[in-house]
C-alpha positions as CSV (number, residue, x, y, z in Angstrom):
1,M,36.1,-16.5,-10.1
2,S,35.2,-15.0,-7.0
3,K,32.5,-15.6,-4.1
4,F,30.2,-13.1,-2.8
5,E,28.4,-13.1,0.2
6,L,24.5,-11.9,0.1
7,K,23.7,-11.1,3.6
8,L,20.4,-10.2,5.4
9,P,20.0,-6.5,4.8
10,Q,19.3,-3.8,8.2
11,M,15.6,-3.7,7.9
12,G,14.4,-1.0,9.8
13,E,14.9,0.2,13.1
14,S,14.6,-2.8,16.0
15,V,14.4,-5.3,13.0
16,A,17.2,-7.9,14.3
17,E,16.0,-11.2,12.6
18,A,13.5,-12.3,9.6
19,T,12.0,-15.8,8.6
20,L,13.2,-16.8,5.2
21,T,9.6,-17.2,3.1
22,T,10.4,-18.3,-0.4
23,W,13.9,-19.0,-2.2
24,L,13.3,-17.1,-5.6
25,K,16.8,-18.6,-7.3
26,Q,17.8,-22.1,-7.1
27,V,21.4,-23.2,-7.2
28,G,23.2,-23.0,-10.8
29,D,20.6,-20.3,-11.8
30,T,22.2,-16.9,-13.2
31,I,21.3,-13.5,-11.0
32,E,21.6,-10.0,-12.4
33,M,22.5,-7.5,-10.4
34,D,19.7,-6.1,-8.1
35,E,17.3,-9.5,-9.1
36,A,15.5,-10.5,-6.2
37,V,16.9,-13.6,-4.6
38,F,14.6,-14.6,-1.5
39,E,12.1,-12.8,0.2
40,I,11.9,-12.9,4.0
41,A,8.9,-12.1,6.5
42,T,9.8,-9.8,9.6
43,D,6.6,-9.5,11.7
44,K,4.0,-9.3,9.2
45,V,5.7,-7.6,6.3
46,D,7.1,-9.2,3.5
47,S,10.2,-8.2,1.4
48,E,12.3,-9.2,-1.7
49,V,16.4,-9.1,-0.5
50,P,17.9,-8.3,-3.8
51,S,21.3,-9.7,-5.2
52,E,24.7,-6.7,-5.3
53,V,26.1,-8.2,-7.8
54,E,25.8,-10.4,-11.0
55,G,26.5,-14.0,-11.1
56,V,25.7,-17.5,-10.5
57,L,24.2,-18.6,-7.0
58,V,26.4,-21.6,-6.1
59,E,25.3,-22.3,-2.3
60,M,22.2,-21.5,0.0
61,L,22.8,-21.5,3.6
62,F,19.4,-21.6,4.8
63,D,16.0,-23.3,4.0
64,V,12.5,-22.0,3.9
65,D,11.3,-21.1,7.0
66,D,14.8,-20.9,8.6
67,V,15.2,-17.6,11.3
68,V,17.7,-15.4,9.9
69,Q,19.9,-12.7,11.8
70,V,20.4,-9.4,10.2
71,G,23.9,-9.6,9.0
72,Q,23.8,-13.7,8.2
73,T,25.2,-14.7,5.2
74,V,22.3,-16.4,3.3
75,A,23.8,-17.2,0.0
76,I,26.7,-17.7,-2.2
77,I,26.9,-15.9,-5.3
78,E,30.0,-16.5,-7.7
79,V,31.3,-14.0,-9.7
80,S,33.7,-13.2,-12.7
81,G,37.1,-10.9,-11.6
82,D,37.5,-10.2,-8.4
83,A,35.6,-7.1,-7.7
84,G,32.8,-7.9,-5.1
85,T,34.9,-10.8,-2.9
86,T,34.0,-11.0,0.6
87,V,34.4,-14.9,1.6
88,A,38.3,-14.2,3.3
89,T,40.6,-16.6,2.1
90,D,43.9,-17.6,4.0
91,A,47.3,-18.1,2.6
92,N,46.6,-21.0,0.8
93,N,43.6,-19.8,-0.7
94,T,41.0,-21.8,1.6
95,K,37.9,-20.1,3.3
96,V,39.2,-19.2,6.7
97,E,36.3,-20.1,9.5
98,D,34.5,-17.9,11.6
99,K,36.8,-16.7,14.9
100,V,37.0,-19.9,17.2
101,D,36.1,-19.5,20.7
102,T,39.4,-21.5,22.6
103,T,38.1,-21.3,26.1
104,P,38.1,-23.6,28.5
105,E,34.3,-23.7,28.9
106,V,33.4,-24.1,24.8
107,A,36.1,-26.5,24.8
108,A,34.4,-28.6,27.6
109,I,30.7,-28.1,25.6
110,E,32.4,-28.9,22.6
111,S,33.9,-32.2,23.6
112,S,30.6,-33.2,25.3
113,I,28.8,-32.6,22.1
114,A,31.6,-35.5,20.0
115,V,30.3,-37.9,23.3
116,A,26.9,-37.3,22.1
117,K,27.1,-37.6,18.7
118,E,28.4,-41.2,19.7
119,T,25.6,-42.2,21.8
120,V,22.7,-40.5,20.0
121,A,21.3,-42.3,17.2
122,A,18.1,-40.9,16.3
123,P,17.9,-37.4,15.1
124,Q,15.8,-35.2,17.2
125,D,11.5,-34.5,15.9
126,F,10.5,-31.4,17.0
127,S,7.1,-31.3,14.9
128,D,5.2,-32.5,18.2
129,T,6.4,-29.0,20.2
130,E,4.6,-26.2,19.7
131,K,7.6,-23.7,20.8
132,F,9.8,-22.1,18.1
133,Y,13.5,-23.0,18.0
134,S,16.2,-21.3,16.0
135,P,18.1,-24.2,13.9
136,L,21.4,-23.7,15.9
137,V,19.2,-24.3,19.2
138,K,17.5,-27.4,17.1
139,N,21.3,-28.2,16.0
140,I,22.8,-28.4,19.1
141,A,20.3,-30.2,20.8
142,K,20.6,-33.1,18.1
143,E,24.0,-32.8,18.7
144,E,24.2,-32.8,22.5
145,G,21.1,-35.3,22.6
146,I,18.6,-33.2,24.3
147,S,15.3,-34.7,24.1
148,V,12.2,-31.9,22.2
149,A,10.6,-32.9,25.9
150,E,14.1,-31.9,27.8
151,L,14.3,-28.5,25.4
152,D,11.1,-27.3,26.3
153,A,11.3,-27.4,29.9
154,I,14.4,-25.1,29.4
155,V,13.3,-21.2,30.3
156,G,14.4,-19.2,27.2
157,T,15.9,-15.4,28.1
158,G,15.3,-14.5,24.6
159,K,12.5,-12.6,22.7
160,E,9.0,-13.8,23.7
161,G,10.8,-16.7,26.2
162,R,12.7,-18.1,23.6
163,V,15.7,-20.1,24.1
164,T,18.8,-18.9,22.8
165,K,22.5,-19.9,22.3
166,K,23.6,-19.3,25.2
167,D,20.6,-20.3,26.8
168,I,21.2,-24.3,25.4
169,L,24.7,-23.9,26.0
170,D,24.5,-23.2,29.7
171,Y,22.3,-25.9,30.3
172,V,24.4,-28.3,28.7
173,E,27.2,-26.9,30.7
174,N,25.7,-27.5,33.9
175,R,23.6,-30.7,32.6
176,T,25.2,-34.1,34.2
177,A,25.0,-36.5,31.4
178,P,23.6,-36.4,28.3
179,S,19.9,-37.8,28.5
180,N,16.5,-38.4,26.1
181,N,14.5,-39.1,29.0
182,G,13.7,-35.0,29.5
183,S,11.5,-35.1,32.1
184,V,14.4,-36.6,34.5
185,A,16.8,-35.0,33.3
186,A,14.9,-31.5,32.9
187,A,13.7,-32.3,36.5
188,Q,17.3,-33.5,38.1
189,A,19.9,-32.2,36.0
190,A,18.9,-28.5,35.8
191,P,20.6,-25.2,37.2
192,A,18.4,-22.8,38.7
193,S,18.3,-20.5,35.9
194,V,17.4,-22.9,33.4
195,A,14.6,-24.5,35.8
196,P,11.5,-26.5,34.0
197,K,8.5,-24.8,34.0
198,A,5.0,-26.5,34.3
199,Q,4.1,-27.8,30.7
200,A,0.7,-26.4,29.7
201,P,-2.1,-28.8,28.9
202,K,-2.3,-29.8,25.4
203,A,-5.8,-29.1,23.8
204,A,-8.0,-32.3,22.7
205,P,-7.5,-32.9,19.3
206,V,-9.8,-31.7,17.0
207,V,-11.2,-34.7,13.9
208,A,-12.9,-32.9,11.1
209,S,-15.6,-34.8,10.3
210,A,-17.1,-35.9,6.9
211,G,-17.7,-32.2,4.5
212,D,-15.9,-30.4,6.4
213,E,-13.0,-28.1,5.0
214,V,-10.0,-27.7,6.5
215,V,-8.4,-24.6,5.4
216,P,-4.3,-24.7,6.7
217,L,-3.3,-21.6,8.3
218,S,-1.2,-18.9,6.4
219,R,1.9,-17.9,7.7
220,M,0.5,-14.5,8.9
221,G,-2.4,-16.4,10.7
222,K,0.3,-18.8,12.4
223,L,2.4,-15.4,13.5
224,I,-0.8,-13.9,14.9
225,A,-2.0,-17.1,16.9
226,Q,1.6,-17.3,18.5
227,H,1.4,-13.5,19.2
228,M,-1.7,-13.2,20.6
229,T,-1.5,-16.2,22.4
230,S,2.1,-15.0,23.8
231,S,0.4,-11.7,25.1
232,I,-2.6,-13.5,26.8
233,S,0.1,-15.9,28.9
234,T,2.4,-12.5,29.4
235,S,0.4,-9.6,30.6
236,A,-2.2,-9.6,33.4
237,H,-5.2,-8.5,31.4
238,V,-7.3,-6.2,32.9
239,Q,-10.3,-3.7,31.2
240,S,-12.0,-0.2,32.0
241,F,-14.9,0.9,30.3
242,I,-16.2,4.2,29.7
243,E,-18.9,6.4,27.6
244,V,-18.1,9.1,25.6
245,D,-20.8,11.7,23.7
246,V,-19.0,12.8,21.2
247,T,-21.8,14.7,19.7
248,N,-20.3,18.3,19.5
249,L,-17.3,16.3,17.5
250,V,-19.4,14.3,14.9
251,N,-21.0,17.8,14.2
252,W,-17.7,19.2,13.9
253,R,-16.7,16.7,11.6
254,N,-19.9,17.0,9.5
255,K,-19.0,20.8,8.9
256,T,-15.4,20.6,8.1
257,K,-14.6,17.3,5.8
258,D,-15.7,18.8,2.6
259,A,-13.6,21.7,3.5
260,F,-10.9,20.1,4.4
261,Q,-10.6,17.6,1.5
262,K,-10.9,19.9,-0.6
263,R,-8.1,22.6,1.2
264,E,-5.6,19.5,1.8
265,G,-6.6,16.5,-1.2
266,E,-7.3,14.5,1.9
267,K,-10.2,12.7,3.8
268,L,-11.0,14.2,7.4
269,T,-12.0,10.7,9.0
270,F,-12.4,10.1,12.8
271,T,-9.3,8.1,13.6
272,P,-6.7,11.1,13.0
273,I,-8.7,12.8,15.4
274,F,-8.6,9.7,18.0
275,M,-5.3,9.5,17.7
276,E,-4.4,13.4,18.5
277,A,-6.6,12.4,21.8
278,V,-5.0,9.5,23.0
279,A,-1.3,11.1,22.4
280,F,-2.8,14.1,24.4
281,A,-3.4,11.6,27.3
282,I,-0.2,9.6,27.3
283,K,1.8,12.9,27.6
284,K,-0.6,13.8,30.5
285,F,0.1,10.1,31.6
286,P,3.6,8.6,30.7
287,L,3.7,5.9,32.6
288,I,1.3,4.2,30.0
289,N,4.1,4.7,27.6
290,I,6.1,2.0,29.0
291,S,7.3,-1.4,28.6
292,F,7.6,-4.4,31.6
293,D,11.2,-5.7,31.4
294,G,11.5,-8.3,34.4
295,D,11.9,-6.0,38.0
296,S,11.9,-2.9,35.7
297,V,9.9,-0.6,33.7
298,I,10.7,1.2,30.5
299,K,9.5,4.6,30.3
300,K,9.5,5.2,26.4
301,K,10.7,8.6,25.0
302,N,8.5,9.1,22.1
303,I,5.1,8.3,21.7
304,N,4.6,6.4,18.9
305,I,1.2,5.0,18.9
306,G,0.5,1.8,16.5
307,M,-2.8,1.8,14.5
308,A,-4.7,-1.4,13.9
309,A,-5.4,-1.6,10.1
310,A,-7.0,-4.2,7.9
311,L,-5.2,-5.9,4.9
312,P,-6.8,-7.5,1.9
313,D,-6.9,-11.2,3.3
314,G,-9.0,-9.7,6.2
315,N,-5.6,-10.2,8.9
316,L,-5.0,-7.2,10.4
317,I,-1.8,-5.1,10.6
318,V,-0.5,-2.3,12.8
319,P,1.1,0.2,11.4
320,V,3.1,3.2,13.7
321,I,2.4,6.5,13.6
322,K,5.9,7.7,14.6
323,N,6.1,10.6,17.5
324,A,2.4,11.6,17.6
325,D,2.4,14.1,20.0
326,Q,4.5,16.1,17.2
327,L,1.7,16.6,14.6
328,N,-1.1,18.4,14.7
329,L,-4.3,17.4,13.0
330,V,-3.3,18.0,9.6
331,G,-0.1,16.1,10.2
332,M,-2.3,13.5,11.8
333,A,-4.5,12.9,9.2
334,K,-2.5,12.8,6.1
335,V,-0.2,10.1,8.0
336,V,-3.3,8.2,9.2
337,N,-4.5,7.7,5.5
338,D,-1.3,7.1,4.2
339,L,-0.2,3.9,7.0
340,A,-3.8,3.1,6.2
341,N,-3.9,2.9,2.1
342,R,-0.5,1.1,2.1
343,S,-1.8,-1.3,4.4
344,R,-4.7,-2.1,2.0
345,N,-2.1,-2.9,-0.7
346,N,0.2,-4.8,1.2
347,A,3.0,-1.7,0.6
348,L,4.1,-1.4,3.9
349,K,8.2,-1.3,4.7
350,P,9.3,-3.5,7.9
351,D,9.9,0.1,9.5
352,D,6.5,1.5,8.9
353,I,5.1,-1.5,12.0
354,Q,8.1,-1.3,14.1
355,G,9.2,0.8,17.5
356,G,4.7,1.2,18.5
357,T,4.3,1.9,22.6
358,Y,1.0,2.2,22.4
359,T,-1.9,0.6,20.0
360,V,-5.3,1.7,19.1
361,T,-8.0,-0.5,17.3
362,N,-11.2,0.4,16.1
363,V,-13.2,-2.5,16.8
364,G,-16.5,-0.2,15.2
365,T,-15.2,-0.5,12.1
366,F,-17.0,-3.6,12.1
367,G,-20.6,-2.5,14.4
368,S,-19.2,-3.6,17.5
369,V,-20.0,-1.1,20.6
370,F,-16.6,-2.4,22.8
371,G,-14.3,-4.9,22.7
372,T,-11.3,-6.5,25.0
373,P,-8.6,-6.2,22.5
374,I,-5.0,-8.2,23.8
375,I,-2.1,-6.2,24.3
376,N,0.3,-5.7,21.9
377,Q,3.3,-7.1,23.5
378,P,6.0,-5.3,24.6
379,Q,3.5,-2.8,25.3
380,V,1.5,-2.5,28.1
381,A,-1.9,-1.5,26.8
382,I,-4.4,-1.0,24.4
383,L,-7.3,1.0,23.3
384,A,-10.4,0.0,21.3
385,L,-12.8,2.3,19.7
386,G,-16.6,1.0,19.7
387,A,-18.7,2.1,17.2
388,I,-20.7,6.0,17.2
389,R,-24.2,5.5,17.5
390,K,-26.8,8.6,18.0
391,V,-28.9,7.2,21.7
392,P,-31.2,8.4,23.6
393,S,-29.8,10.4,26.5
394,V,-30.2,12.4,29.7
395,I,-29.6,16.1,29.1
396,E,-29.3,18.1,32.0
397,T,-30.0,22.2,32.0
398,P,-30.8,24.7,34.2
399,E,-34.0,24.7,33.6
400,G,-33.8,20.8,34.4
401,D,-33.2,17.4,32.7
402,F,-34.4,16.1,29.3
403,I,-34.2,13.4,26.8
404,G,-32.3,14.1,23.9
405,I,-30.2,12.2,20.7
406,R,-26.8,12.3,21.3
407,S,-23.7,10.7,19.7
408,K,-22.0,8.2,21.9
409,M,-19.4,5.5,22.1
410,F,-17.7,3.3,24.4
411,L,-13.9,3.5,24.8
412,S,-12.2,-0.5,26.3
413,H,-8.9,0.0,27.9
414,S,-6.9,-2.8,28.0
415,Y,-3.8,-2.8,30.5
416,D,-1.5,-5.1,31.8
417,H,-2.5,-5.1,35.7
418,R,1.3,-5.9,36.9
419,V,2.5,-2.5,36.1
420,V,-1.0,-0.5,35.1
421,N,-3.1,-0.3,38.1
422,G,-6.9,0.3,38.1
423,A,-6.3,4.0,38.8
424,L,-3.6,5.5,36.3
425,G,-6.0,2.6,33.5
426,G,-9.0,4.7,34.5
427,M,-7.6,7.7,34.9
428,F,-5.9,7.7,31.6
429,I,-8.9,6.6,29.9
430,K,-10.8,9.5,31.1
431,A,-8.3,11.6,29.8
432,V,-9.0,10.5,26.3
433,A,-13.0,10.7,26.8
434,D,-12.3,14.3,28.5
435,Y,-10.6,15.5,25.6
436,L,-13.2,13.9,23.0
437,E,-16.5,15.4,24.9
438,A,-14.5,19.0,25.3
439,W,-14.2,19.6,21.7
440,D,-14.3,22.8,20.7
441,V,-17.2,22.9,17.6
442,N,-15.6,26.1,16.3
443,R,-12.2,24.8,15.7
444,E,-10.1,25.5,12.6
445,I,-7.6,23.4,10.9
């Protein structure tokens, strides 16, 4: 018999970790080749991870809701014969552990952890904290006797401010002594790099009355809530609004859509037209296509536009149109329709929602005239498309001004005022509006 390590595979560009959501097999179960062993979730896409071998599941290394890094071993499968053996063994046929770091700093930390094990009796309770910590960070905190309050005070350097292994080990190394008095230890012993930050006031508890229905949030709902709250606390949101006369565009689409569908087999909605306009404006103002990183900005080479789409359960997901500026209107329509259809059918892949550099959301779908969307981190701006309405409007002519019926809509542009000033934010949305208002009614596609 030999053992095979089932690892978390690479799931798409820039995907570094995933949450284990369900074990589909249990220890002792027989597993066939390509049979799903567990399910994972990355952002908002669920995926099954199949086995690469036939055998018996003998060890489950992670629990449900644990965060797993790409490449980490999640399960051990016992297979017959020598094929598929990936667990290294030494001359005595015992499992070889990962290479041990024997530097003095690590040795000192290990020594202090050993002392902490003797002094800390009660396990840590992380149920009261609103912050996310990986299983590794939690284990180190428990072994080192770091209280939850003390852990909350550490400034994380990971994604969305998460406390990483390095952060907590740096804290342990510079800490004068283990303590369960988190607020005192954090205030007196924390180095400058992990200085405590002000605790946000907790919301007052909500009590359900008789007859009220308590509906637990889904996993996706929790992720969305966390992502939105994080964005609001990260970016200085500012909005600009502009009204756009899209009469020519509406008339052109009404005249063209039937022939387009007959020829291409695709519906011609307004969305690909708006995406084309946004891609044009981003090329004109590339400093909208950036991410903010501490004291510098990262100018994105590619223009990858995310489009908010509805899921069957009512939640929204943001699939990404890659290299949107390189698509003509026919190609844009095909990509938009494909992503929208797969969103509705829960058929998106992890890579479909990765790599966005700017986001567009169509609040007009639900009848809203305009909205103030929240920036999709780590981007710095997002555009909301309002409903197209027929409204009375002043029409200027050489013979004088008249009142006429025009098709108009509002564009709402939210941007991060830390790096996007009002002039850039306003000029960008004006460029989108100008592109739409100057639509050629005789355009052929």
